[in-house]
PDB file of N, CA, C and O in Angstrom:
ATOM      1  N   MET A   1      91.936 116.013 100.082  1.00  0.00           N
ATOM      2  CA  MET A   1      92.041 115.305 101.333  1.00  0.00           C
ATOM      3  C   MET A   1      91.662 116.207 102.499  1.00  0.00           C
ATOM      4  O   MET A   1      91.089 115.751 103.489  1.00  0.00           O
ATOM      5  N   GLN A   2      91.982 117.474 102.377  1.00  0.00           N
ATOM      6  CA  GLN A   2      91.647 118.417 103.442  1.00  0.00           C
ATOM      7  C   GLN A   2      90.140 118.515 103.630  1.00  0.00           C
ATOM      8  O   GLN A   2      89.666 118.633 104.759  1.00  0.00           O
ATOM      9  N   ALA A   3      89.382 118.467 102.540  1.00  0.00           N
ATOM     10  CA  ALA A   3      87.926 118.533 102.627  1.00  0.00           C
ATOM     11  C   ALA A   3      87.374 117.314 103.360  1.00  0.00           C
ATOM     12  O   ALA A   3      86.411 117.426 104.119  1.00  0.00           O
ATOM     13  N   ILE A   4      87.972 116.169 103.140  1.00  0.00           N
ATOM     14  CA  ILE A   4      87.538 114.947 103.819  1.00  0.00           C
ATOM     15  C   ILE A   4      87.812 115.052 105.314  1.00  0.00           C
ATOM     16  O   ILE A   4      86.953 114.728 106.135  1.00  0.00           O
ATOM     17  N   LYS A   5      89.005 115.504 105.659  1.00  0.00           N
ATOM     18  CA  LYS A   5      89.350 115.652 107.073  1.00  0.00           C
ATOM     19  C   LYS A   5      88.415 116.646 107.758  1.00  0.00           C
ATOM     20  O   LYS A   5      87.999 116.432 108.897  1.00  0.00           O
ATOM     21  N   SER A   6      88.092 117.717 107.069  1.00  0.00           N
ATOM     22  CA  SER A   6      87.197 118.718 107.620  1.00  0.00           C
ATOM     23  C   SER A   6      85.807 118.120 107.842  1.00  0.00           C
ATOM     24  O   SER A   6      85.180 118.357 108.874  1.00  0.00           O
ATOM     25  N   ARG A   7      85.338 117.354 106.880  1.00  0.00           N
ATOM     26  CA  ARG A   7      84.015 116.708 106.998  1.00  0.00           C
ATOM     27  C   ARG A   7      84.008 115.705 108.151  1.00  0.00           C
ATOM     28  O   ARG A   7      83.030 115.629 108.895  1.00  0.00           O
ATOM     29  N   LEU A   8      85.087 114.938 108.307  1.00  0.00           N
ATOM     30  CA  LEU A   8      85.170 113.983 109.411  1.00  0.00           C
ATOM     31  C   LEU A   8      85.126 114.694 110.756  1.00  0.00           C
ATOM     32  O   LEU A   8      84.442 114.243 111.675  1.00  0.00           O
ATOM     33  N   ARG A   9      85.854 115.803 110.878  1.00  0.00           N
ATOM     34  CA  ARG A   9      85.828 116.575 112.125  1.00  0.00           C
ATOM     35  C   ARG A   9      84.426 117.115 112.415  1.00  0.00           C
ATOM     36  O   ARG A   9      83.979 117.132 113.562  1.00  0.00           O
ATOM     37  N   GLU A  10      83.747 117.554 111.362  1.00  0.00           N
ATOM     38  CA  GLU A  10      82.386 118.072 111.516  1.00  0.00           C
ATOM     39  C   GLU A  10      81.440 116.979 112.016  1.00  0.00           C
ATOM     40  O   GLU A  10      80.627 117.218 112.908  1.00  0.00           O
ATOM     41  N   ILE A  11      81.547 115.797 111.447  1.00  0.00           N
ATOM     42  CA  ILE A  11      80.705 114.669 111.869  1.00  0.00           C
ATOM     43  C   ILE A  11      81.010 114.306 113.319  1.00  0.00           C
ATOM     44  O   ILE A  11      80.101 114.134 114.131  1.00  0.00           O
ATOM     45  N   GLU A  12      82.300 114.192 113.635  1.00  0.00           N
ATOM     46  CA  GLU A  12      82.695 113.819 114.998  1.00  0.00           C
ATOM     47  C   GLU A  12      82.186 114.824 116.031  1.00  0.00           C
ATOM     48  O   GLU A  12      81.790 114.439 117.130  1.00  0.00           O
ATOM     49  N   ALA A  13      82.197 116.085 115.687  1.00  0.00           N
ATOM     50  CA  ALA A  13      81.786 117.132 116.625  1.00  0.00           C
ATOM     51  C   ALA A  13      80.303 117.046 116.963  1.00  0.00           C
ATOM     52  O   ALA A  13      79.881 117.520 118.017  1.00  0.00           O
ATOM     53  N   ASN A  14      79.513 116.449 116.083  1.00  0.00           N
ATOM     54  CA  ASN A  14      78.074 116.394 116.278  1.00  0.00           C
ATOM     55  C   ASN A  14      77.571 115.040 116.783  1.00  0.00           C
ATOM     56  O   ASN A  14      76.362 114.823 116.860  1.00  0.00           O
ATOM     57  N   LEU A  15      78.474 114.140 117.122  1.00  0.00           N
ATOM     58  CA  LEU A  15      78.061 112.818 117.583  1.00  0.00           C
ATOM     59  C   LEU A  15      77.957 112.767 119.100  1.00  0.00           C
ATOM     60  O   LEU A  15      78.691 113.446 119.818  1.00  0.00           O
ATOM     61  N   SER A  16      77.026 111.945 119.565  1.00  0.00           N
ATOM     62  CA  SER A  16      76.926 111.689 121.007  1.00  0.00           C
ATOM     63  C   SER A  16      78.120 110.821 121.409  1.00  0.00           C
ATOM     64  O   SER A  16      78.752 110.220 120.541  1.00  0.00           O
ATOM     65  N   PRO A  17      78.440 110.742 122.692  1.00  0.00           N
ATOM     66  CA  PRO A  17      79.558 109.895 123.120  1.00  0.00           C
ATOM     67  C   PRO A  17      79.397 108.430 122.683  1.00  0.00           C
ATOM     68  O   PRO A  17      80.376 107.790 122.299  1.00  0.00           O
ATOM     69  N   GLU A  18      78.173 107.901 122.739  1.00  0.00           N
ATOM     70  CA  GLU A  18      77.940 106.517 122.310  1.00  0.00           C
ATOM     71  C   GLU A  18      78.173 106.353 120.804  1.00  0.00           C
ATOM     72  O   GLU A  18      78.798 105.389 120.362  1.00  0.00           O
ATOM     73  N   ALA A  19      77.665 107.301 120.033  1.00  0.00           N
ATOM     74  CA  ALA A  19      77.848 107.250 118.585  1.00  0.00           C
ATOM     75  C   ALA A  19      79.313 107.453 118.220  1.00  0.00           C
ATOM     76  O   ALA A  19      79.807 106.855 117.264  1.00  0.00           O
ATOM     77  N   LEU A  20      80.006 108.294 118.978  1.00  0.00           N
ATOM     78  CA  LEU A  20      81.426 108.522 118.717  1.00  0.00           C
ATOM     79  C   LEU A  20      82.228 107.247 118.954  1.00  0.00           C
ATOM     80  O   LEU A  20      83.180 106.962 118.228  1.00  0.00           O
ATOM     81  N   THR A  21      81.840 106.484 119.972  1.00  0.00           N
ATOM     82  CA  THR A  21      82.506 105.201 120.227  1.00  0.00           C
ATOM     83  C   THR A  21      82.318 104.257 119.048  1.00  0.00           C
ATOM     84  O   THR A  21      83.266 103.602 118.614  1.00  0.00           O
ATOM     85  N   LEU A  22      81.094 104.186 118.529  1.00  0.00           N
ATOM     86  CA  LEU A  22      80.837 103.351 117.351  1.00  0.00           C
ATOM     87  C   LEU A  22      81.624 103.842 116.144  1.00  0.00           C
ATOM     88  O   LEU A  22      82.172 103.049 115.378  1.00  0.00           O
ATOM     89  N   TRP A  23      81.671 105.158 115.987  1.00  0.00           N
ATOM     90  CA  TRP A  23      82.410 105.777 114.884  1.00  0.00           C
ATOM     91  C   TRP A  23      83.883 105.367 114.926  1.00  0.00           C
ATOM     92  O   TRP A  23      84.467 105.007 113.904  1.00  0.00           O
ATOM     93  N   LEU A  24      84.469 105.428 116.114  1.00  0.00           N
ATOM     94  CA  LEU A  24      85.877 105.063 116.273  1.00  0.00           C
ATOM     95  C   LEU A  24      86.096 103.572 116.053  1.00  0.00           C
ATOM     96  O   LEU A  24      87.094 103.171 115.454  1.00  0.00           O
ATOM     97  N   GLU A  25      85.165 102.751 116.535  1.00  0.00           N
ATOM     98  CA  GLU A  25      85.280 101.305 116.314  1.00  0.00           C
ATOM     99  C   GLU A  25      85.212 100.983 114.825  1.00  0.00           C
ATOM    100  O   GLU A  25      85.943 100.124 114.331  1.00  0.00           O
ATOM    101  N   PHE A  26      84.334 101.676 114.124  1.00  0.00           N
ATOM    102  CA  PHE A  26      84.235 101.452 112.686  1.00  0.00           C
ATOM    103  C   PHE A  26      85.516 101.886 111.981  1.00  0.00           C
ATOM    104  O   PHE A  26      85.993 101.203 111.075  1.00  0.00           O
ATOM    105  N   GLY A  27      86.065 103.007 112.393  1.00  0.00           N
ATOM    106  CA  GLY A  27      87.336 103.459 111.823  1.00  0.00           C
ATOM    107  C   GLY A  27      88.452 102.454 112.069  1.00  0.00           C
ATOM    108  O   GLY A  27      89.258 102.186 111.178  1.00  0.00           O
ATOM    109  N   ASP A  28      88.501 101.895 113.282  1.00  0.00           N
ATOM    110  CA  ASP A  28      89.497 100.863 113.579  1.00  0.00           C
ATOM    111  C   ASP A  28      89.282  99.621 112.721  1.00  0.00           C
ATOM    112  O   ASP A  28      90.239  99.010 112.245  1.00  0.00           O
ATOM    113  N   PHE A  29      88.017  99.254 112.530  1.00  0.00           N
ATOM    114  CA  PHE A  29      87.700  98.107 111.672  1.00  0.00           C
ATOM    115  C   PHE A  29      88.216  98.334 110.257  1.00  0.00           C
ATOM    116  O   PHE A  29      88.847  97.450 109.677  1.00  0.00           O
ATOM    117  N   LEU A  30      87.950  99.517 109.694  1.00  0.00           N
ATOM    118  CA  LEU A  30      88.402  99.819 108.332  1.00  0.00           C
ATOM    119  C   LEU A  30      89.924  99.810 108.241  1.00  0.00           C
ATOM    120  O   LEU A  30      90.491  99.287 107.282  1.00  0.00           O
ATOM    121  N   ARG A  31      90.579 100.388 109.237  1.00  0.00           N
ATOM    122  CA  ARG A  31      92.043 100.412 109.247  1.00  0.00           C
ATOM    123  C   ARG A  31      92.608  98.993 109.281  1.00  0.00           C
ATOM    124  O   ARG A  31      93.545  98.675 108.549  1.00  0.00           O
ATOM    125  N   GLN A  32      92.037  98.147 110.131  1.00  0.00           N
ATOM    126  CA  GLN A  32      92.511  96.769 110.243  1.00  0.00           C
ATOM    127  C   GLN A  32      92.232  95.997 108.953  1.00  0.00           C
ATOM    128  O   GLN A  32      93.075  95.227 108.494  1.00  0.00           O
ATOM    129  N   ARG A  33      91.066  96.200 108.379  1.00  0.00           N
ATOM    130  CA  ARG A  33      90.723  95.519 107.129  1.00  0.00           C
ATOM    131  C   ARG A  33      91.702  95.895 106.021  1.00  0.00           C
ATOM    132  O   ARG A  33      92.177  95.037 105.278  1.00  0.00           O
ATOM    133  N   ASP A  34      91.993  97.183 105.924  1.00  0.00           N
ATOM    134  CA  ASP A  34      92.918  97.639 104.885  1.00  0.00           C
ATOM    135  C   ASP A  34      94.326  97.114 105.120  1.00  0.00           C
ATOM    136  O   ASP A  34      95.043  96.816 104.164  1.00  0.00           O
ATOM    137  N   ALA A  35      94.729  96.997 106.377  1.00  0.00           N
ATOM    138  CA  ALA A  35      96.066  96.498 106.684  1.00  0.00           C
ATOM    139  C   ALA A  35      96.179  95.005 106.375  1.00  0.00           C
ATOM    140  O   ALA A  35      97.238  94.540 105.953  1.00  0.00           O
ATOM    141  N   ASN A  36      95.109  94.263 106.579  1.00  0.00           N
ATOM    142  CA  ASN A  36      95.122  92.816 106.359  1.00  0.00           C
ATOM    143  C   ASN A  36      94.866  92.431 104.916  1.00  0.00           C
ATOM    144  O   ASN A  36      95.187  91.319 104.498  1.00  0.00           O
ATOM    145  N   GLU A  37      94.298  93.333 104.165  1.00  0.00           N
ATOM    146  CA  GLU A  37      93.939  93.028 102.789  1.00  0.00           C
ATOM    147  C   GLU A  37      94.784  93.877 101.852  1.00  0.00           C
ATOM    148  O   GLU A  37      94.529  95.070 101.690  1.00  0.00           O
ATOM    149  N   PRO A  38      95.792  93.265 101.233  1.00  0.00           N
ATOM    150  CA  PRO A  38      96.603  94.054 100.298  1.00  0.00           C
ATOM    151  C   PRO A  38      95.740  94.563  99.150  1.00  0.00           C
ATOM    152  O   PRO A  38      94.585  94.163  99.003  1.00  0.00           O
ATOM    153  N   THR A  39      96.286  95.412  98.376  1.00  0.00           N
ATOM    154  CA  THR A  39      95.549  96.015  97.275  1.00  0.00           C
ATOM    155  C   THR A  39      94.701  94.971  96.570  1.00  0.00           C
ATOM    156  O   THR A  39      95.191  93.912  96.179  1.00  0.00           O
ATOM    157  N   ARG A  40      93.440  95.280  96.418  1.00  0.00           N
ATOM    158  CA  ARG A  40      92.508  94.321  95.840  1.00  0.00           C
ATOM    159  C   ARG A  40      92.859  93.980  94.398  1.00  0.00           C
ATOM    160  O   ARG A  40      92.749  92.828  93.977  1.00  0.00           O
ATOM    161  N   CYS A  41      93.268  94.952  93.675  1.00  0.00           N
ATOM    162  CA  CYS A  41      93.562  94.726  92.266  1.00  0.00           C
ATOM    163  C   CYS A  41      94.879  95.408  91.947  1.00  0.00           C
ATOM    164  O   CYS A  41      95.014  96.623  92.090  1.00  0.00           O
ATOM    165  N   LYS A  42      95.821  94.636  91.527  1.00  0.00           N
ATOM    166  CA  LYS A  42      97.129  95.212  91.229  1.00  0.00           C
ATOM    167  C   LYS A  42      97.223  95.676  89.786  1.00  0.00           C
ATOM    168  O   LYS A  42      98.250  96.208  89.363  1.00  0.00           O
ATOM    169  N   ARG A  43      96.141  95.473  89.026  1.00  0.00           N
ATOM    170  CA  ARG A  43      96.166  95.930  87.641  1.00  0.00           C
ATOM    171  C   ARG A  43      95.806  97.413  87.583  1.00  0.00           C
ATOM    172  O   ARG A  43      95.027  97.913  88.395  1.00  0.00           O
ATOM    173  N   THR A  44      96.377  98.084  86.630  1.00  0.00           N
ATOM    174  CA  THR A  44      96.075  99.491  86.425  1.00  0.00           C
ATOM    175  C   THR A  44      95.165  99.627  85.206  1.00  0.00           C
ATOM    176  O   THR A  44      94.928  98.657  84.486  1.00  0.00           O
ATOM    177  N   LEU A  45      94.665 100.823  84.985  1.00  0.00           N
ATOM    178  CA  LEU A  45      93.855 101.058  83.796  1.00  0.00           C
ATOM    179  C   LEU A  45      94.658 100.794  82.525  1.00  0.00           C
ATOM    180  O   LEU A  45      94.121 100.340  81.515  1.00  0.00           O
ATOM    181  N   ARG A  46      95.931 101.083  82.596  1.00  0.00           N
ATOM    182  CA  ARG A  46      96.784 100.832  81.426  1.00  0.00           C
ATOM    183  C   ARG A  46      96.819  99.335  81.103  1.00  0.00           C
ATOM    184  O   ARG A  46      96.866  98.958  79.932  1.00  0.00           O
ATOM    185  N   ASP A  47      96.799  98.484  82.128  1.00  0.00           N
ATOM    186  CA  ASP A  47      96.783  97.040  81.901  1.00  0.00           C
ATOM    187  C   ASP A  47      95.499  96.597  81.204  1.00  0.00           C
ATOM    188  O   ASP A  47      95.497  95.610  80.467  1.00  0.00           O
ATOM    189  N   LEU A  48      94.418  97.320  81.434  1.00  0.00           N
ATOM    190  CA  LEU A  48      93.135  96.953  80.859  1.00  0.00           C
ATOM    191  C   LEU A  48      92.936  97.519  79.455  1.00  0.00           C
ATOM    192  O   LEU A  48      92.013  97.116  78.747  1.00  0.00           O
ATOM    193  N   ALA A  49      93.783  98.437  79.061  1.00  0.00           N
ATOM    194  CA  ALA A  49      93.633  99.081  77.756  1.00  0.00           C
ATOM    195  C   ALA A  49      93.835  98.064  76.638  1.00  0.00           C
ATOM    196  O   ALA A  49      94.679  97.173  76.725  1.00  0.00           O
ATOM    197  N   GLY A  50      93.047  98.223  75.600  1.00  0.00           N
ATOM    198  CA  GLY A  50      93.162  97.330  74.455  1.00  0.00           C
ATOM    199  C   GLY A  50      92.430  96.020  74.710  1.00  0.00           C
ATOM    200  O   GLY A  50      91.850  95.809  75.774  1.00  0.00           O
ATOM    201  N   GLY A  51      92.471  95.167  73.734  1.00  0.00           N
ATOM    202  CA  GLY A  51      91.841  93.868  73.875  1.00  0.00           C
ATOM    203  C   GLY A  51      90.536  93.752  73.119  1.00  0.00           C
ATOM    204  O   GLY A  51      90.230  92.704  72.551  1.00  0.00           O
ATOM    205  N   LEU A  52      89.767  94.825  73.110  1.00  0.00           N
ATOM    206  CA  LEU A  52      88.496  94.762  72.400  1.00  0.00           C
ATOM    207  C   LEU A  52      88.690  94.651  70.892  1.00  0.00           C
ATOM    208  O   LEU A  52      87.826  94.133  70.183  1.00  0.00           O
ATOM    209  N   GLU A  53      89.813  95.134  70.413  1.00  0.00           N
ATOM    210  CA  GLU A  53      90.048  95.040  68.973  1.00  0.00           C
ATOM    211  C   GLU A  53      90.188  93.580  68.533  1.00  0.00           C
ATOM    212  O   GLU A  53      90.077  93.274  67.345  1.00  0.00           O
ATOM    213  N   ASN A  54      90.432  92.684  69.487  1.00  0.00           N
ATOM    214  CA  ASN A  54      90.542  91.258  69.163  1.00  0.00           C
ATOM    215  C   ASN A  54      89.239  90.511  69.401  1.00  0.00           C
ATOM    216  O   ASN A  54      89.163  89.313  69.128  1.00  0.00           O
ATOM    217  N   ALA A  55      88.217  91.186  69.901  1.00  0.00           N
ATOM    218  CA  ALA A  55      86.930  90.539  70.155  1.00  0.00           C
ATOM    219  C   ALA A  55      86.240  90.232  68.829  1.00  0.00           C
ATOM    220  O   ALA A  55      86.333  91.006  67.876  1.00  0.00           O
ATOM    221  N   ASP A  56      85.545  89.089  68.781  1.00  0.00           N
ATOM    222  CA  ASP A  56      84.856  88.697  67.547  1.00  0.00           C
ATOM    223  C   ASP A  56      83.854  89.754  67.101  1.00  0.00           C
ATOM    224  O   ASP A  56      83.734  90.045  65.911  1.00  0.00           O
ATOM    225  N   ALA A  57      83.135  90.325  68.066  1.00  0.00           N
ATOM    226  CA  ALA A  57      82.095  91.297  67.730  1.00  0.00           C
ATOM    227  C   ALA A  57      82.663  92.600  67.181  1.00  0.00           C
ATOM    228  O   ALA A  57      81.970  93.327  66.470  1.00  0.00           O
ATOM    229  N   LEU A  58      83.908  92.898  67.500  1.00  0.00           N
ATOM    230  CA  LEU A  58      84.484  94.172  67.078  1.00  0.00           C
ATOM    231  C   LEU A  58      85.628  94.023  66.081  1.00  0.00           C
ATOM    232  O   LEU A  58      86.262  95.014  65.719  1.00  0.00           O
ATOM    233  N   SER A  59      85.896  92.817  65.640  1.00  0.00           N
ATOM    234  CA  SER A  59      86.978  92.656  64.661  1.00  0.00           C
ATOM    235  C   SER A  59      86.413  92.933  63.269  1.00  0.00           C
ATOM    236  O   SER A  59      85.243  92.666  62.997  1.00  0.00           O
ATOM    237  N   GLY A  60      87.222  93.446  62.437  1.00  0.00           N
ATOM    238  CA  GLY A  60      86.790  93.754  61.079  1.00  0.00           C
ATOM    239  C   GLY A  60      86.863  95.242  60.796  1.00  0.00           C
ATOM    240  O   GLY A  60      87.465  96.018  61.538  1.00  0.00           O
ATOM    241  N   ASP A  61      86.238  95.601  59.712  1.00  0.00           N
ATOM    242  CA  ASP A  61      86.250  96.989  59.255  1.00  0.00           C
ATOM    243  C   ASP A  61      85.409  97.864  60.188  1.00  0.00           C
ATOM    244  O   ASP A  61      84.237  97.564  60.411  1.00  0.00           O
ATOM    245  N   PRO A  62      85.983  98.936  60.735  1.00  0.00           N
ATOM    246  CA  PRO A  62      85.232  99.791  61.668  1.00  0.00           C
ATOM    247  C   PRO A  62      83.956 100.371  61.068  1.00  0.00           C
ATOM    248  O   PRO A  62      82.953 100.503  61.769  1.00  0.00           O
ATOM    249  N   VAL A  63      83.975 100.715  59.791  1.00  0.00           N
ATOM    250  CA  VAL A  63      82.787 101.286  59.153  1.00  0.00           C
ATOM    251  C   VAL A  63      81.677 100.245  59.096  1.00  0.00           C
ATOM    252  O   VAL A  63      80.516 100.555  59.364  1.00  0.00           O
ATOM    253  N   THR A  64      82.026  99.026  58.753  1.00  0.00           N
ATOM    254  CA  THR A  64      81.034  97.942  58.699  1.00  0.00           C
ATOM    255  C   THR A  64      80.441  97.675  60.079  1.00  0.00           C
ATOM    256  O   THR A  64      79.237  97.455  60.211  1.00  0.00           O
ATOM    257  N   ILE A  65      81.284  97.695  61.095  1.00  0.00           N
ATOM    258  CA  ILE A  65      80.820  97.484  62.464  1.00  0.00           C
ATOM    259  C   ILE A  65      79.848  98.585  62.864  1.00  0.00           C
ATOM    260  O   ILE A  65      78.804  98.304  63.452  1.00  0.00           O
ATOM    261  N   GLN A  66      80.181  99.842  62.550  1.00  0.00           N
ATOM    262  CA  GLN A  66      79.300 100.958  62.888  1.00  0.00           C
ATOM    263  C   GLN A  66      77.961 100.833  62.168  1.00  0.00           C
ATOM    264  O   GLN A  66      76.911 101.105  62.750  1.00  0.00           O
ATOM    265  N   GLU A  67      77.999 100.422  60.902  1.00  0.00           N
ATOM    266  CA  GLU A  67      76.756 100.266  60.146  1.00  0.00           C
ATOM    267  C   GLU A  67      75.883  99.180  60.777  1.00  0.00           C
ATOM    268  O   GLU A  67      74.670  99.349  60.893  1.00  0.00           O
ATOM    269  N   LYS A  68      76.500  98.062  61.187  1.00  0.00           N
ATOM    270  CA  LYS A  68      75.748  96.982  61.827  1.00  0.00           C
ATOM    271  C   LYS A  68      75.124  97.459  63.131  1.00  0.00           C
ATOM    272  O   LYS A  68      73.969  97.148  63.423  1.00  0.00           O
ATOM    273  N   LEU A  69      75.890  98.218  63.916  1.00  0.00           N
ATOM    274  CA  LEU A  69      75.364  98.721  65.181  1.00  0.00           C
ATOM    275  C   LEU A  69      74.193  99.676  64.952  1.00  0.00           C
ATOM    276  O   LEU A  69      73.194  99.621  65.670  1.00  0.00           O
ATOM    277  N   ARG A  70      74.314 100.546  63.961  1.00  0.00           N
ATOM    278  CA  ARG A  70      73.239 101.476  63.663  1.00  0.00           C
ATOM    279  C   ARG A  70      72.001 100.752  63.150  1.00  0.00           C
ATOM    280  O   ARG A  70      70.875 101.117  63.489  1.00  0.00           O
ATOM    281  N   ASN A  71      72.213  99.726  62.333  1.00  0.00           N
ATOM    282  CA  ASN A  71      71.094  98.990  61.751  1.00  0.00           C
ATOM    283  C   ASN A  71      70.339  98.169  62.792  1.00  0.00           C
ATOM    284  O   ASN A  71      69.186  97.805  62.560  1.00  0.00           O
ATOM    285  N   GLU A  72      70.952  97.873  63.921  1.00  0.00           N
ATOM    286  CA  GLU A  72      70.257  97.130  64.967  1.00  0.00           C
ATOM    287  C   GLU A  72      69.073  97.909  65.505  1.00  0.00           C
ATOM    288  O   GLU A  72      68.127  97.310  66.015  1.00  0.00           O
ATOM    289  N   TRP A  73      69.103  99.235  65.403  1.00  0.00           N
ATOM    290  CA  TRP A  73      68.038 100.057  65.958  1.00  0.00           C
ATOM    291  C   TRP A  73      66.904 100.275  64.956  1.00  0.00           C
ATOM    292  O   TRP A  73      65.869 100.844  65.302  1.00  0.00           O
ATOM    293  N   ASN A  74      67.097  99.832  63.741  1.00  0.00           N
ATOM    294  CA  ASN A  74      66.042 100.006  62.707  1.00  0.00           C
ATOM    295  C   ASN A  74      65.034  98.892  62.753  1.00  0.00           C
ATOM    296  O   ASN A  74      64.090  98.880  61.964  1.00  0.00           O
TER     297      ASN A  74
END
């Protein structure tokens, strides 16, 4: 996070007053958007884990599935 803050300060230091105004307006826009929009996805990676083992294409013997996948390239 410190690297991000440092980069933001560097950008701000090199902006013209007009560009700095736009920069601040954009920052306010992002802050307001984030405040009005709760977390986009409440699922975690753990929630997404699994499931493919029940897919038709991947159900069955793993060795047979691997052989079929390899044979597709022949």
